[in-house]
N, C-alpha and C positions, 0 to 999 in steps of 0.2 A: 418309563424309566424316571427315576427320581432326579431332581435337580441336584447337581453336585458342586463342590467348590471349584472355582476357576483354577486352571493350571497356572503355574508361576509365569509361564511365557505370556499368557494373556494379560497378566498384571503389568509386566514390563512393557508390552506393546501399548497398553492403555496409557501408561504414564508418558511414554514417548510421543504418542499421538496427541495427548493433552498439551505437552510442551510445544509441539509443532503448531498446533491450533492456536495457542496463546500467542506465539510469535507472529503468526499470520494475522491474527486480529490486531496486534500491536502495529504491524506494518500498514495495514489498511487504515487504522486510526490516524497514523502519522500522515499518510498521503491525503486522507480526507481533510485533516486539519490544515495542511499546507494549501490545499485547493480552496478551502473556505477563506483563508487569510488572503490569498491572491485575488480572489473574486471580490471580496469586500473592500480591499484597498482601492479599487477603482482604476488600477493601471490598465492602459490599453493592452489588450491581448492580441498579438499578431503571430500567425504561424510562419514558419520558414518555408517559403514557396519558391526559392531560387530566383527571385526577381528583385532587382534593386528598388529600394524604397527611398523616396525623397528625404525622409527624416534620418536615414542612415548615411547619407552622402555628406562628406565633410565640406563645409563651405569656407571659402577663403576670406 
């Protein structure tokens, strides 16, 4: 069977998939950039572990 022209539906799906893919790549780039900035700033990174930390307690 000969290769035929794509149906119009496939063209619309491809453009929609391309748009979603570009949005996903943009989101990943933003998250990666924020992560790199946070790590290179040298701020202490602490997770929230439901335990009081001395540096968070207000001193009088």
